PDB file as gemmi writes it, atoms N, CA and C in Angstrom:
CRYST1    1.000    1.000    1.000  90.00  90.00  90.00 P 1                      
ATOM      1  N   MET A   1     -16.740  89.543 -50.794  1.00  0.00           N  
ATOM      2  CA  MET A   1     -16.601  88.766 -49.282  1.00  0.00           C  
ATOM      3  C   MET A   1     -17.230  87.155 -49.631  1.00  0.00           C  
ATOM      4  N   ARG A   2     -16.047  87.022 -48.764  1.00  0.00           N  
ATOM      5  CA  ARG A   2     -16.757  85.463 -48.260  1.00  0.00           C  
ATOM      6  C   ARG A   2     -17.325  85.126 -47.163  1.00  0.00           C  
ATOM      7  N   ILE A   3     -18.158  83.703 -47.623  1.00  0.00           N  
ATOM      8  CA  ILE A   3     -19.395  83.706 -46.877  1.00  0.00           C  
ATOM      9  C   ILE A   3     -18.298  83.030 -45.653  1.00  0.00           C  
ATOM     10  N   ALA A   4     -19.069  82.494 -44.402  1.00  0.00           N  
ATOM     11  CA  ALA A   4     -18.728  81.483 -43.396  1.00  0.00           C  
ATOM     12  C   ALA A   4     -20.010  80.639 -43.407  1.00  0.00           C  
ATOM     13  N   TYR A   5     -19.181  79.519 -43.918  1.00  0.00           N  
ATOM     14  CA  TYR A   5     -19.964  77.859 -43.937  1.00  0.00           C  
ATOM     15  C   TYR A   5     -20.268  77.387 -42.861  1.00  0.00           C  
ATOM     16  N   LEU A   6     -20.857  76.508 -42.458  1.00  0.00           N  
ATOM     17  CA  LEU A   6     -20.373  75.265 -41.288  1.00  0.00           C  
ATOM     18  C   LEU A   6     -20.014  73.929 -41.983  1.00  0.00           C  
ATOM     19  N   VAL A   7     -19.111  73.677 -41.613  1.00  0.00           N  
ATOM     20  CA  VAL A   7     -18.997  72.432 -41.965  1.00  0.00           C  
ATOM     21  C   VAL A   7     -19.069  71.869 -40.555  1.00  0.00           C  
ATOM     22  N   VAL A   8     -19.639  70.429 -40.980  1.00  0.00           N  
ATOM     23  CA  VAL A   8     -20.235  69.429 -40.140  1.00  0.00           C  
ATOM     24  C   VAL A   8     -19.478  68.212 -40.672  1.00  0.00           C  
ATOM     25  N   ASN A   9     -19.120  66.944 -39.577  1.00  0.00           N  
ATOM     26  CA  ASN A   9     -17.457  65.750 -39.801  1.00  0.00           C  
ATOM     27  C   ASN A   9     -19.605  64.584 -39.449  1.00  0.00           C  
ATOM     28  N   ASN A  10     -19.496  64.269 -40.980  1.00  0.00           N  
ATOM     29  CA  ASN A  10     -19.761  63.500 -41.161  1.00  0.00           C  
ATOM     30  C   ASN A  10     -19.090  62.047 -40.449  1.00  0.00           C  
ATOM     31  N   LYS A  11     -19.133  61.610 -39.109  1.00  0.00           N  
ATOM     32  CA  LYS A  11     -18.664  60.129 -39.243  1.00  0.00           C  
ATOM     33  C   LYS A  11     -18.506  59.153 -39.774  1.00  0.00           C  
ATOM     34  N   LYS A  12     -20.162  58.833 -39.916  1.00  0.00           N  
ATOM     35  CA  LYS A  12     -20.105  57.362 -40.382  1.00  0.00           C  
ATOM     36  C   LYS A  12     -19.148  57.784 -42.189  1.00  0.00           C  
ATOM     37  N   GLN A  13     -19.550  58.548 -42.727  1.00  0.00           N  
ATOM     38  CA  GLN A  13     -18.861  58.686 -44.113  1.00  0.00           C  
ATOM     39  C   GLN A  13     -17.259  58.867 -44.322  1.00  0.00           C  
ATOM     40  N   LEU A  14     -16.924  59.516 -43.548  1.00  0.00           N  
ATOM     41  CA  LEU A  14     -15.408  60.581 -42.967  1.00  0.00           C  
ATOM     42  C   LEU A  14     -15.196  61.292 -43.951  1.00  0.00           C  
ATOM     43  N   HIS A  15     -16.560  62.334 -44.008  1.00  0.00           N  
ATOM     44  CA  HIS A  15     -16.325  63.421 -44.826  1.00  0.00           C  
ATOM     45  C   HIS A  15     -16.392  64.328 -43.673  1.00  0.00           C  
ATOM     46  N   PHE A  16     -15.664  65.128 -44.410  1.00  0.00           N  
ATOM     47  CA  PHE A  16     -16.040  67.103 -43.780  1.00  0.00           C  
ATOM     48  C   PHE A  16     -17.052  67.560 -44.755  1.00  0.00           C  
ATOM     49  N   GLU A  17     -17.912  67.952 -44.117  1.00  0.00           N  
ATOM     50  CA  GLU A  17     -19.171  68.361 -45.098  1.00  0.00           C  
ATOM     51  C   GLU A  17     -19.480  70.102 -45.294  1.00  0.00           C  
ATOM     52  N   VAL A  18     -19.931  70.265 -46.141  1.00  0.00           N  
ATOM     53  CA  VAL A  18     -20.885  71.689 -45.978  1.00  0.00           C  
ATOM     54  C   VAL A  18     -22.097  71.383 -47.085  1.00  0.00           C  
ATOM     55  N   HIS A  19     -23.606  72.149 -46.408  1.00  0.00           N  
ATOM     56  CA  HIS A  19     -24.297  71.812 -46.757  1.00  0.00           C  
ATOM     57  C   HIS A  19     -24.876  72.981 -47.472  1.00  0.00           C  
ATOM     58  N   ALA A  20     -25.205  73.839 -48.670  1.00  0.00           N  
ATOM     59  CA  ALA A  20     -25.077  74.900 -48.674  1.00  0.00           C  
ATOM     60  C   ALA A  20     -25.981  75.011 -50.329  1.00  0.00           C  
ATOM     61  N   GLU A  21     -26.899  75.471 -50.808  1.00  0.00           N  
ATOM     62  CA  GLU A  21     -27.752  75.406 -51.825  1.00  0.00           C  
ATOM     63  C   GLU A  21     -27.852  74.731 -52.839  1.00  0.00           C  
ATOM     64  N   GLY A  22     -28.735  73.662 -51.945  1.00  0.00           N  
ATOM     65  CA  GLY A  22     -29.519  72.543 -52.111  1.00  0.00           C  
ATOM     66  C   GLY A  22     -28.035  71.450 -52.555  1.00  0.00           C  
ATOM     67  N   GLU A  23     -26.782  71.572 -52.197  1.00  0.00           N  
ATOM     68  CA  GLU A  23     -25.741  70.459 -52.580  1.00  0.00           C  
ATOM     69  C   GLU A  23     -25.006  70.163 -51.231  1.00  0.00           C  
ATOM     70  N   THR A  24     -24.544  69.636 -51.349  1.00  0.00           N  
ATOM     71  CA  THR A  24     -23.432  69.415 -50.572  1.00  0.00           C  
ATOM     72  C   THR A  24     -21.812  69.004 -51.061  1.00  0.00           C  
ATOM     73  N   ALA A  25     -20.982  69.814 -50.201  1.00  0.00           N  
ATOM     74  CA  ALA A  25     -19.186  69.407 -51.343  1.00  0.00           C  
ATOM     75  C   ALA A  25     -18.727  68.522 -49.875  1.00  0.00           C  
ATOM     76  N   PHE A  26     -17.752  68.039 -49.635  1.00  0.00           N  
ATOM     77  CA  PHE A  26     -17.088  67.149 -49.153  1.00  0.00           C  
ATOM     78  C   PHE A  26     -15.565  67.157 -48.951  1.00  0.00           C  
ATOM     79  N   LEU A  27     -14.618  67.082 -47.843  1.00  0.00           N  
ATOM     80  CA  LEU A  27     -13.385  66.437 -47.963  1.00  0.00           C  
ATOM     81  C   LEU A  27     -13.759  65.023 -47.271  1.00  0.00           C  
ATOM     82  N   GLU A  28     -12.877  64.426 -48.263  1.00  0.00           N  
ATOM     83  CA  GLU A  28     -13.195  62.516 -47.850  1.00  0.00           C  
ATOM     84  C   GLU A  28     -12.026  63.106 -46.985  1.00  0.00           C  
ATOM     85  N   TYR A  29     -11.885  62.052 -45.804  1.00  0.00           N  
ATOM     86  CA  TYR A  29     -10.605  61.856 -44.990  1.00  0.00           C  
ATOM     87  C   TYR A  29     -10.598  60.043 -44.427  1.00  0.00           C  
ATOM     88  N   ARG A  30      -9.143  60.191 -43.718  1.00  0.00           N  
ATOM     89  CA  ARG A  30      -8.868  58.494 -43.181  1.00  0.00           C  
ATOM     90  C   ARG A  30      -8.538  58.467 -42.217  1.00  0.00           C  
ATOM     91  N   PHE A  31      -8.041  58.019 -41.192  1.00  0.00           N  
ATOM     92  CA  PHE A  31      -7.150  57.789 -39.908  1.00  0.00           C  
ATOM     93  C   PHE A  31      -6.649  56.893 -40.185  1.00  0.00           C  
ATOM     94  N   HIS A  32      -4.698  57.399 -40.061  1.00  0.00           N  
ATOM     95  CA  HIS A  32      -3.892  55.931 -39.694  1.00  0.00           C  
ATOM     96  C   HIS A  32      -3.074  56.497 -39.317  1.00  0.00           C  
ATOM     97  N   ASN A  33      -2.760  55.075 -38.495  1.00  0.00           N  
ATOM     98  CA  ASN A  33      -1.755  55.855 -36.700  1.00  0.00           C  
ATOM     99  C   ASN A  33      -2.289  56.740 -35.973  1.00  0.00           C  
ATOM    100  N   ASP A  34      -1.837  57.902 -35.562  1.00  0.00           N  
ATOM    101  CA  ASP A  34      -2.081  58.812 -35.208  1.00  0.00           C  
ATOM    102  C   ASP A  34      -1.760  60.426 -36.468  1.00  0.00           C  
ATOM    103  N   GLN A  35      -2.057  59.623 -37.481  1.00  0.00           N  
ATOM    104  CA  GLN A  35      -2.466  60.521 -38.676  1.00  0.00           C  
ATOM    105  C   GLN A  35      -4.127  61.167 -38.967  1.00  0.00           C  
ATOM    106  N   ILE A  36      -4.502  61.800 -39.698  1.00  0.00           N  
ATOM    107  CA  ILE A  36      -6.056  62.140 -40.292  1.00  0.00           C  
ATOM    108  C   ILE A  36      -4.972  62.500 -41.635  1.00  0.00           C  
ATOM    109  N   VAL A  37      -5.714  61.325 -42.644  1.00  0.00           N  
ATOM    110  CA  VAL A  37      -5.085  61.430 -43.859  1.00  0.00           C  
ATOM    111  C   VAL A  37      -6.113  61.999 -44.970  1.00  0.00           C  
ATOM    112  N   LEU A  38      -5.791  63.375 -45.082  1.00  0.00           N  
ATOM    113  CA  LEU A  38      -6.942  63.950 -46.350  1.00  0.00           C  
ATOM    114  C   LEU A  38      -6.587  63.635 -47.745  1.00  0.00           C  
ATOM    115  N   MET A  39      -7.655  62.541 -48.546  1.00  0.00           N  
ATOM    116  CA  MET A  39      -7.929  62.028 -49.202  1.00  0.00           C  
ATOM    117  C   MET A  39      -8.294  62.932 -50.813  1.00  0.00           C  
ATOM    118  N   ASN A  40      -9.376  63.252 -50.437  1.00  0.00           N  
ATOM    119  CA  ASN A  40     -10.022  63.829 -51.752  1.00  0.00           C  
ATOM    120  C   ASN A  40     -11.693  65.547 -51.509  1.00  0.00           C  
ATOM    121  N   THR A  41     -11.562  66.104 -52.347  1.00  0.00           N  
ATOM    122  CA  THR A  41     -12.178  67.433 -52.468  1.00  0.00           C  
ATOM    123  C   THR A  41     -13.080  67.286 -53.557  1.00  0.00           C  
ATOM    124  N   VAL A  42     -14.264  67.734 -52.946  1.00  0.00           N  
ATOM    125  CA  VAL A  42     -15.558  67.263 -53.970  1.00  0.00           C  
ATOM    126  C   VAL A  42     -16.159  68.593 -53.776  1.00  0.00           C  
ATOM    127  N   VAL A  43     -16.491  69.381 -54.673  1.00  0.00           N  
ATOM    128  CA  VAL A  43     -17.454  70.947 -54.693  1.00  0.00           C  
ATOM    129  C   VAL A  43     -18.100  70.761 -56.135  1.00  0.00           C  
ATOM    130  N   PRO A  44     -19.189  70.749 -55.876  1.00  0.00           N  
ATOM    131  CA  PRO A  44     -20.289  70.639 -56.832  1.00  0.00           C  
ATOM    132  C   PRO A  44     -19.979  71.873 -57.879  1.00  0.00           C  
ATOM    133  N   GLU A  45     -20.619  72.113 -59.159  1.00  0.00           N  
ATOM    134  CA  GLU A  45     -19.834  73.207 -59.984  1.00  0.00           C  
ATOM    135  C   GLU A  45     -20.724  74.420 -59.252  1.00  0.00           C  
ATOM    136  N   SER A  46     -22.055  74.149 -59.211  1.00  0.00           N  
ATOM    137  CA  SER A  46     -22.747  75.083 -58.580  1.00  0.00           C  
ATOM    138  C   SER A  46     -22.003  76.287 -57.085  1.00  0.00           C  
ATOM    139  N   LEU A  47     -21.356  75.235 -56.834  1.00  0.00           N  
ATOM    140  CA  LEU A  47     -20.788  76.069 -55.013  1.00  0.00           C  
ATOM    141  C   LEU A  47     -19.358  76.554 -55.926  1.00  0.00           C  
ATOM    142  N   GLU A  48     -18.479  75.836 -56.387  1.00  0.00           N  
ATOM    143  CA  GLU A  48     -17.049  76.377 -57.442  1.00  0.00           C  
ATOM    144  C   GLU A  48     -16.770  77.883 -56.792  1.00  0.00           C  
ATOM    145  N   GLY A  49     -15.748  78.041 -56.658  1.00  0.00           N  
ATOM    146  CA  GLY A  49     -15.282  79.675 -56.299  1.00  0.00           C  
ATOM    147  C   GLY A  49     -15.787  80.354 -55.019  1.00  0.00           C  
ATOM    148  N   LYS A  50     -16.581  80.316 -54.554  1.00  0.00           N  
ATOM    149  CA  LYS A  50     -17.056  80.346 -53.105  1.00  0.00           C  
ATOM    150  C   LYS A  50     -16.866  80.175 -52.199  1.00  0.00           C  
ATOM    151  N   GLY A  51     -15.396  79.504 -51.597  1.00  0.00           N  
ATOM    152  CA  GLY A  51     -14.586  79.497 -50.506  1.00  0.00           C  
ATOM    153  C   GLY A  51     -15.054  78.503 -50.215  1.00  0.00           C  
ATOM    154  N   VAL A  52     -15.879  77.337 -50.619  1.00  0.00           N  
ATOM    155  CA  VAL A  52     -16.168  76.032 -49.828  1.00  0.00           C  
ATOM    156  C   VAL A  52     -15.156  74.810 -49.889  1.00  0.00           C  
ATOM    157  N   GLY A  53     -14.178  74.917 -50.436  1.00  0.00           N  
ATOM    158  CA  GLY A  53     -13.314  74.481 -50.805  1.00  0.00           C  
ATOM    159  C   GLY A  53     -12.470  74.559 -49.492  1.00  0.00           C  
ATOM    160  N   SER A  54     -12.185  75.998 -49.653  1.00  0.00           N  
ATOM    161  CA  SER A  54     -11.417  76.417 -48.223  1.00  0.00           C  
ATOM    162  C   SER A  54     -11.643  76.140 -47.334  1.00  0.00           C  
ATOM    163  N   ALA A  55     -12.889  76.375 -46.953  1.00  0.00           N  
ATOM    164  CA  ALA A  55     -13.537  76.281 -45.537  1.00  0.00           C  
ATOM    165  C   ALA A  55     -13.225  74.685 -45.178  1.00  0.00           C  
ATOM    166  N   LEU A  56     -13.912  73.882 -46.144  1.00  0.00           N  
ATOM    167  CA  LEU A  56     -13.502  72.177 -45.823  1.00  0.00           C  
ATOM    168  C   LEU A  56     -11.993  72.322 -45.402  1.00  0.00           C  
ATOM    169  N   ALA A  57     -10.591  72.954 -46.064  1.00  0.00           N  
ATOM    170  CA  ALA A  57      -9.170  72.028 -45.762  1.00  0.00           C  
ATOM    171  C   ALA A  57      -9.636  72.681 -44.675  1.00  0.00           C  
ATOM    172  N   ALA A  58      -9.629  74.008 -43.690  1.00  0.00           N  
ATOM    173  CA  ALA A  58      -9.227  74.809 -42.890  1.00  0.00           C  
ATOM    174  C   ALA A  58      -9.894  74.231 -41.717  1.00  0.00           C  
ATOM    175  N   TYR A  59     -11.334  73.581 -42.137  1.00  0.00           N  
ATOM    176  CA  TYR A  59     -11.813  73.240 -40.354  1.00  0.00           C  
ATOM    177  C   TYR A  59     -11.050  71.622 -40.530  1.00  0.00           C  
ATOM    178  N   ALA A  60     -10.324  71.259 -41.637  1.00  0.00           N  
ATOM    179  CA  ALA A  60      -9.431  69.822 -41.644  1.00  0.00           C  
ATOM    180  C   ALA A  60      -8.538  70.197 -40.599  1.00  0.00           C  
ATOM    181  N   PHE A  61      -7.966  71.027 -40.704  1.00  0.00           N  
ATOM    182  CA  PHE A  61      -6.515  71.482 -40.098  1.00  0.00           C  
ATOM    183  C   PHE A  61      -7.242  71.796 -38.546  1.00  0.00           C  
ATOM    184  N   SER A  62      -8.014  72.628 -38.735  1.00  0.00           N  
ATOM    185  CA  SER A  62      -8.387  72.280 -37.210  1.00  0.00           C  
ATOM    186  C   SER A  62      -9.016  71.471 -36.424  1.00  0.00           C  
ATOM    187  N   TYR A  63      -9.049  70.398 -36.675  1.00  0.00           N  
ATOM    188  CA  TYR A  63      -9.305  69.384 -36.801  1.00  0.00           C  
ATOM    189  C   TYR A  63      -8.977  68.471 -36.058  1.00  0.00           C  
ATOM    190  N   ALA A  64      -7.603  68.623 -37.062  1.00  0.00           N  
ATOM    191  CA  ALA A  64      -6.366  68.045 -36.929  1.00  0.00           C  
ATOM    192  C   ALA A  64      -5.741  68.502 -35.717  1.00  0.00           C  
ATOM    193  N   GLY A  65      -5.738  69.595 -35.632  1.00  0.00           N  
ATOM    194  CA  GLY A  65      -5.061  70.549 -34.597  1.00  0.00           C  
ATOM    195  C   GLY A  65      -5.698  70.249 -33.135  1.00  0.00           C  
ATOM    196  N   GLU A  66      -7.035  70.242 -33.365  1.00  0.00           N  
ATOM    197  CA  GLU A  66      -8.142  69.804 -31.736  1.00  0.00           C  
ATOM    198  C   GLU A  66      -7.566  68.144 -31.339  1.00  0.00           C  
ATOM    199  N   HIS A  67      -7.418  67.599 -32.417  1.00  0.00           N  
ATOM    200  CA  HIS A  67      -7.331  66.137 -31.978  1.00  0.00           C  
ATOM    201  C   HIS A  67      -6.184  65.740 -31.885  1.00  0.00           C  
ATOM    202  N   HIS A  68      -4.706  66.908 -31.852  1.00  0.00           N  
ATOM    203  CA  HIS A  68      -3.625  66.248 -32.000  1.00  0.00           C  
ATOM    204  C   HIS A  68      -2.664  65.197 -33.017  1.00  0.00           C  
ATOM    205  N   LYS A  69      -3.605  65.450 -34.231  1.00  0.00           N  
ATOM    206  CA  LYS A  69      -3.284  64.145 -35.626  1.00  0.00           C  
ATOM    207  C   LYS A  69      -2.330  65.369 -36.482  1.00  0.00           C  
ATOM    208  N   ALA A  70      -1.257  64.755 -36.549  1.00  0.00           N  
ATOM    209  CA  ALA A  70      -0.511  64.695 -37.761  1.00  0.00           C  
ATOM    210  C   ALA A  70      -1.510  64.755 -39.119  1.00  0.00           C  
ATOM    211  N   VAL A  71      -1.024  65.403 -40.056  1.00  0.00           N  
ATOM    212  CA  VAL A  71      -2.049  65.719 -41.233  1.00  0.00           C  
ATOM    213  C   VAL A  71      -0.763  65.308 -42.312  1.00  0.00           C  
ATOM    214  N   LYS A  72      -1.768  64.470 -43.263  1.00  0.00           N  
ATOM    215  CA  LYS A  72      -1.214  63.762 -44.567  1.00  0.00           C  
ATOM    216  C   LYS A  72      -2.059  64.185 -45.685  1.00  0.00           C  
ATOM    217  N   VAL A  73      -1.458  64.429 -46.483  1.00  0.00           N  
ATOM    218  CA  VAL A  73      -2.445  64.977 -47.767  1.00  0.00           C  
ATOM    219  C   VAL A  73      -2.199  64.346 -49.260  1.00  0.00           C  
ATOM    220  N   TYR A  74      -2.927  64.061 -49.779  1.00  0.00           N  
ATOM    221  CA  TYR A  74      -3.358  63.063 -50.848  1.00  0.00           C  
ATOM    222  C   TYR A  74      -3.735  64.851 -51.796  1.00  0.00           C  
ATOM    223  N   CYS A  75      -4.931  65.190 -51.181  1.00  0.00           N  
ATOM    224  CA  CYS A  75      -5.763  65.638 -51.945  1.00  0.00           C  
ATOM    225  C   CYS A  75      -5.112  66.889 -53.111  1.00  0.00           C  
ATOM    226  N   THR A  76      -5.364  66.972 -54.237  1.00  0.00           N  
ATOM    227  CA  THR A  76      -4.663  68.217 -54.996  1.00  0.00           C  
ATOM    228  C   THR A  76      -5.023  69.640 -54.310  1.00  0.00           C  
ATOM    229  N   PHE A  77      -6.231  69.959 -54.042  1.00  0.00           N  
ATOM    230  CA  PHE A  77      -7.093  71.277 -53.971  1.00  0.00           C  
ATOM    231  C   PHE A  77      -6.617  71.138 -52.756  1.00  0.00           C  
ATOM    232  N   VAL A  78      -6.074  70.244 -51.308  1.00  0.00           N  
ATOM    233  CA  VAL A  78      -5.568  70.654 -50.373  1.00  0.00           C  
ATOM    234  C   VAL A  78      -4.438  71.033 -50.430  1.00  0.00           C  
ATOM    235  N   MET A  79      -3.267  70.480 -51.027  1.00  0.00           N  
ATOM    236  CA  MET A  79      -2.372  71.185 -51.281  1.00  0.00           C  
ATOM    237  C   MET A  79      -1.987  72.603 -51.890  1.00  0.00           C  
ATOM    238  N   GLY A  80      -2.629  72.841 -52.931  1.00  0.00           N  
ATOM    239  CA  GLY A  80      -3.102  74.134 -53.436  1.00  0.00           C  
ATOM    240  C   GLY A  80      -3.452  75.007 -52.084  1.00  0.00           C  
ATOM    241  N   TYR A  81      -3.881  74.637 -51.117  1.00  0.00           N  
ATOM    242  CA  TYR A  81      -4.731  75.422 -49.864  1.00  0.00           C  
ATOM    243  C   TYR A  81      -3.138  75.462 -49.151  1.00  0.00           C  
ATOM    244  N   LEU A  82      -2.690  74.908 -48.881  1.00  0.00           N  
ATOM    245  CA  LEU A  82      -1.107  74.622 -48.114  1.00  0.00           C  
ATOM    246  C   LEU A  82      -0.249  76.059 -49.194  1.00  0.00           C  
ATOM    247  N   LYS A  83       0.123  75.967 -50.207  1.00  0.00           N  
ATOM    248  CA  LYS A  83       1.016  76.739 -51.074  1.00  0.00           C  
ATOM    249  C   LYS A  83       0.184  78.482 -50.232  1.00  0.00           C  
ATOM    250  N   ARG A  84      -0.644  78.408 -49.874  1.00  0.00           N  
ATOM    251  CA  ARG A  84      -1.528  79.555 -49.604  1.00  0.00           C  
ATOM    252  C   ARG A  84      -1.421  80.350 -48.341  1.00  0.00           C  
ATOM    253  N   HIS A  85      -1.429  78.680 -47.645  1.00  0.00           N  
ATOM    254  CA  HIS A  85      -1.087  78.780 -46.154  1.00  0.00           C  
ATOM    255  C   HIS A  85      -0.012  78.083 -45.219  1.00  0.00           C  
ATOM    256  N   PRO A  86       1.248  78.667 -45.658  1.00  0.00           N  
ATOM    257  CA  PRO A  86       2.679  77.740 -45.101  1.00  0.00           C  
ATOM    258  C   PRO A  86       2.410  77.859 -43.333  1.00  0.00           C  
ATOM    259  N   GLU A  87       1.716  78.416 -42.829  1.00  0.00           N  
ATOM    260  CA  GLU A  87       1.385  78.675 -41.392  1.00  0.00           C  
ATOM    261  C   GLU A  87       0.605  77.699 -41.103  1.00  0.00           C  
ATOM    262  N   LEU A  88       0.321  76.343 -41.783  1.00  0.00           N  
ATOM    263  CA  LEU A  88      -0.224  75.217 -41.883  1.00  0.00           C  
ATOM    264  C   LEU A  88       0.773  73.921 -41.713  1.00  0.00           C  
ATOM    265  N   HIS A  89       1.901  74.294 -42.303  1.00  0.00           N  
ATOM    266  CA  HIS A  89       2.392  73.186 -42.677  1.00  0.00           C  
ATOM    267  C   HIS A  89       3.431  72.433 -41.511  1.00  0.00           C  
ATOM    268  N   SER A  90       3.438  72.909 -40.130  1.00  0.00           N  
ATOM    269  CA  SER A  90       4.157  72.540 -39.281  1.00  0.00           C  
ATOM    270  C   SER A  90       2.886  71.620 -38.965  1.00  0.00           C  
ATOM    271  N   GLN A  91       1.743  71.256 -39.141  1.00  0.00           N  
ATOM    272  CA  GLN A  91       0.633  70.130 -39.131  1.00  0.00           C  
ATOM    273  C   GLN A  91       0.864  68.846 -39.485  1.00  0.00           C  
ATOM    274  N   LEU A  92       1.725  69.057 -41.037  1.00  0.00           N  
ATOM    275  CA  LEU A  92       1.829  68.070 -41.787  1.00  0.00           C  
ATOM    276  C   LEU A  92       3.077  66.933 -41.517  1.00  0.00           C  
ATOM    277  N   GLU A  93       2.348  65.769 -41.455  1.00  0.00           N  
ATOM    278  CA  GLU A  93       3.413  64.770 -41.350  1.00  0.00           C  
ATOM    279  C   GLU A  93       4.054  64.512 -42.898  1.00  0.00           C  
ATOM    280  N   ILE A  94       2.957  64.219 -44.411  1.00  0.00           N  
ATOM    281  CA  ILE A  94       3.942  64.108 -45.725  1.00  0.00           C  
ATOM    282  C   ILE A  94       2.729  64.793 -46.372  1.00  0.00           C  
ATOM    283  N   VAL A  95       3.920  65.397 -47.147  1.00  0.00           N  
ATOM    284  CA  VAL A  95       3.090  65.772 -48.510  1.00  0.00           C  
ATOM    285  C   VAL A  95       3.287  64.826 -49.345  1.00  0.00           C  
ATOM    286  N   THR A  96       2.271  64.419 -50.141  1.00  0.00           N  
ATOM    287  CA  THR A  96       2.277  63.855 -51.160  1.00  0.00           C  
ATOM    288  C   THR A  96       2.116  64.599 -52.508  1.00  0.00           C  
ATOM    289  N   THR A  97       2.976  64.526 -53.461  1.00  0.00           N  
ATOM    290  CA  THR A  97       3.186  65.137 -54.766  1.00  0.00           C  
ATOM    291  C   THR A  97       2.318  64.351 -55.554  1.00  0.00           C  
ATOM    292  N   GLU A  98       1.280  63.224 -55.779  1.00  0.00           N  
ATOM    293  CA  GLU A  98       1.029  62.467 -57.119  1.00  0.00           C  
ATOM    294  C   GLU A  98       0.052  62.711 -58.018  1.00  0.00           C  
TER     295      GLU A  98                                                      
END                                                                             
């Protein structure tokens, strides 16, 4: 069973964040033109495998849709998430495989 996590937008740090078990996981983003660029996901070891990263990625795509932003991805975790969620591909501007 997956836990539903509350994701908050830390606009000052440009992070989508989950606070759980005394830890903070985040997905770093930037804005470029009409795009949101997903840079890097950081999940503390104690939260790994609990769906936190997926919650962050899902929130990022939801945020992008609500704000009419195309998504550009540099984050390897989000690239993996996209392989499991092809329905999100229509939101992509460019997927970078560096």
